[in-house]
N, C-alpha and C positions, 0 to 999 in steps of 0.2 A: 474590527469585524465589518464585512462589506454590507452595504445596503442591498435590499432586494433588487433594485434597478441594476446595480453593479453585478450582482450575481447572475441576473438574466443576461447581461451582455457577455458573460463567459460562456453560457450555454449557446447563445447565438453565434459566438465566435466558432465554437466547435462544429455547430451545424453548417457553418460556411466552408469547412474544410472538405476537400475532395474525398469521396467515399465514406462520408460520415453516415453512421446509422446508430441509433440507440441500441445498446446491448440488451439482451433479453433479461427480463425479470420472470423467474419461473416458480410457480407454486408446486411444491413437492410433498404430496401426502405421505409418501414412504418415509421421508425424513421427519415429518411431524410425528408419525407413529414411533419411529426409532428414538426420538428425543423427548417424547411425552408432551409435546406442544399441540395446540389446536391447529396451527398452520405454521409452515416454514416456507419462506420464499428465499430464492437464491438469485442474486444479481450476478450474472455470468459475464465476466470481463474477458474471457479467453478469445473473443473474436474482435476486440476493439481495434479498428483500423488494420486488421490483419496482423497485429503485432503481439498477440497472445497475452496481453496484459493491460491493466488500467493506466500504466505509467505515462503513456503518451498524452493523456489529458493534462497532466501537470507540465510536462516538458513543452508541449506545443504552446500553451497559454503563456508560460514564463518567457519563452524565446520570442514570442510575438511582442511582449511588453519590452523586452530587451531591444528589439529592432526599432521600436517607437522612441525609446528614450536614450539610447546609448551611442548614437552617432554612426559613423561609417562601419560597414561590416568588418568583422574580424573572425578568425577561426574560433570555434567553441571547443570546450573540453568538459569531460564528466568522469566521475568515478562511479563504478557500478558493480553489483553482483550479477548483473545480466539485463534485467528489464528496463531500468532507467537509461542505461547506456544505449540500448537499442532504440528507445524512444527519442533520445537526443539526436542520435545519428539519423533517424528517419526525418525528423523536423529540420535538421541541418540540410539534408538533401533537398527538401521542399524549398528551402530558403537560399539554396546555392552556396552554402558555407562549408568549409572544411571542418571536420570533426575529429577529435582525438579522444579516445575512450580508454580509461585506465581500469584494469580489472585485476583482482587478486589472483594469485597463481593457482588457486584451487577452483577457479570458475569452470563450468562445464564446457566441453568442446562445442556443443550445439549452441550455447549462449554466445560464445565468441564468434562462431560462424554467422549467426544471425546478425550480430552487430556489424561484422565486415560486409555482409551482403547489403547493408544500407549505405555503404560507402565510407565508413569511418576507418581511421587508422587505429590499431590496437597497441596499447602499451601494457605489458604484463608486469605486475609488481609483486615481488616476493612478499608473502605475508597475507594479511587479512584485509577486509573491507576498509578499515580505518587506515591501514597503510596505503591503500590505493587513493583514498581521499587526500592524504598528506602529499603523496607524490604528484597528484593532479594539481593541487594548489601550488606547489613549489615550481613545477615546470611551467605552468600557465603564467605565473607571475613573471618568470624569467623571459618567456617568449611573447607575452602580450596577448594570450588567449583569454577568452571570456569563459569563466567557469559556470556551468549550469549544474548546480548542486541541489540535490533534494534533501540534504541535511545542512543545518546551519552551524557555523562555528565562528570564532572571532574573525572579523573581516569579511564574512560571507553570510549575510542575513537577509538581504532583500530578495534574492533569487529564490530561496526556499519558500518564502512567504507567497510569492507568485505561483509556485508549483502547487502549494496547498490550495490556493484559490482555484486552480484549474481542476483539481480533483472533485470539486463540488458539483460539476456537471453530472457525475455519476448519481448523486443523491437527488438532483433536480429531475433527472429522468425517472427515478423511482417514484417520485411524487406523481408524475403523469401516468405511470404504468399501473400503480396499485388500483385505482378505480376501474381500470379496464379489466382487471382480474376479479373485480367485485370484492376487494379486500380493504380493510381499514388500515390506518397507519400502524406500524409495528409497535408492539409493547416493549420489545428489546431488540437492539441491534448489536451484533458481535462483530468486531473489526480487528483483524490481525495488525500487529504493529512491529515494524522493524525500527526505523528512526522516528516513526510517529506521524508522518505526513498525512496519510489517509485518515488516521484516527483523529487528528486535529481538524481535518476537513469535515468529518462527521460531527464533531462537537460544534463547530461554527454553524454548520447547516441547521442542525436540529435546535440548537439554543437560540439562533437568530429568529427562527420561526415561532418560537414559544412552545414548541412541542417538547414533551418530556418522556420520550421512550427511554428506558434504561440503556445506557451505553456501556458496553463491556469490551475491555482491551484483552487481546489474546496474544501471548508471546510464548516461545519455547522456554522450557524450564532452564535450558542451558544458556539462554540469552534474554534474561528477564530484567533489563535495565529499568523498565517502567515500574514494575512491581517493587524492585529494590529502591527506586527513587521515592515512590509514594510512602514507603515504610521508613525512609531515612528521617533523621531529626529535621523537623520543619518542612518535610516533603521536598527536599532539595534534590536537584538532578544529580545522579551519580552513575558511575560505570557499573555494568554487569560484572559480577565475579564468576560467572559460569564459564565453561570451556568453549562456548559458542561452536559446538559441534553437532547441532541439531540437523536432522535431514531436511528441516524447513530452512533451506540454505539462505534464501534471501532475507530471512528474519534474524540471521546470526549477526546482530549489530550490538556493539558494546555500549552505546549511549543513545539517548533520545535527543533529537534535534533541539538545540537551545531555544529556537523560536517557537517550537511546538509545545514545549513542556508546560508553559503557563496555562494554556487553554485545556490541555489534557488533564492537568492536576485539578483544575476547578470543575471540569465538565464530565469526566468519566466516573461512572458509578462503581465499577468493579474491575479489578485488575487480576487476570488469570495468567498463570504460568503452567503450561501443560507438557506432558511427556509425548515423545514422538509417536507412541502407539496410537494415540488419538488422531493424529494427522493421517496415519496410514488407514485407519478405520474410516475417516471422513472421505478420503479419496475413493475408497470402495463404495461407500454409501452414495456419494455423488455420481459415480459411474453408473450405479444401478438405477439412479434417477434420470439418467441421460445427460449428465453434465460432466464434461472432461476437465479434470482439475489436476494441477501439480500439488505436491505436498504443502508448499507454502500457500498456494491458492486456496487450499481446503482448510486452512487453519481456523477461520472463523467458525465453520461447522465443527471442527475438532473441539473448539472451546465449548460449543453447545452440547456435544456428546459428553464431554467431561463434566459439565455442569449438571447434566441429567443423570449421569451414571457413576460418578466418583463420589464416594462417601465423604471425602475431604471437602467437597463443595456443597454439601447438602444444606448447610446453614446459609450459605450465600444465595442459593437458589430460593430458599424460603424467604429471605429478606427482600428479594426482588419481586416476590409474589407471583412467580411463574406457575401456571397451572395448565391443565389439559385444554384450556380455551385460549391460551395466550398465542399471540402472533410473533414469531421470531424471524428476523431477517439477517442473512449472512451474505458475504461477498466472496465469490470465487475470483480472486484477484489475478490469477494466471492459469493458463492451461498447462498440460504436462510438459516437463523438460526431462531429458535424460540425466542420469546422475553420474555418468563417467567423469572423471576428473582429468585435468591437464597438468602435468608436472612442469612443463616449460613450453615455450613457443616452438 
């Protein structure tokens, strides 16, 4: 876990990038009324560096560390469902590096165009996200490219840890923004999880500070690797048995990152797996509050809606002690993306 001084250096690094601006933290009374909370704040990442997602925080920091430690420049490669690949391509362009991005064949046309516009070369991989990760690793090893992965697997553990470090800027900004809104620290923070990087960053941030907001993981019911892992014998990391067909497309991941799971297992208080209907409702609620979100971006709020309105979660809400005076914080991790699919290049 990083020291406060190290964490501050990450925030300072991001502040030194061209066009840096802290993304908004928005108090949304309409969402508080809809969820039965006293206050709901939304950290809106849809405008981060003009890239529609928080992912660039991790990619930029990790690639800067790579440049410091790994010798002469080499092309970089990444596997992605959209946002991480775009972030890697953007940072590669800043650094003057070639970038190769591997995407599963069901990736949206707009996501692919966005990555290409940053100057990366696309490799379309038949299958799912995990297939793209495997193809990226194999070809990069053969060609001598440096893999910028946001999920850890055997032989790739250091880069994902640096990416998680980079995400902590988001939470540092929140600490500075809450007093300006006249609000206390949150009682509960709900974070969507694909492979678990952002959730791991939340755990490290809040536990390092000694704060104890409740931390809630939110995943699609069809891709609930974290929930299934925490329920497994000994809480061992395991693959999701779901179809991974959720409309929350960037969360359709089979496994939690191997380097993230230890902190998540010890630091997260509640693991939710929700149906797509809550994500659609969250997108509408956020839009009505002036926040443009994609269905994956709205998943944290979707979890809060489910927690407040689904009888299956009534006991969980009670155990967290959430009431009409509680302050909940969620993250809009990405803006809207079209849902059209691409069969082949």
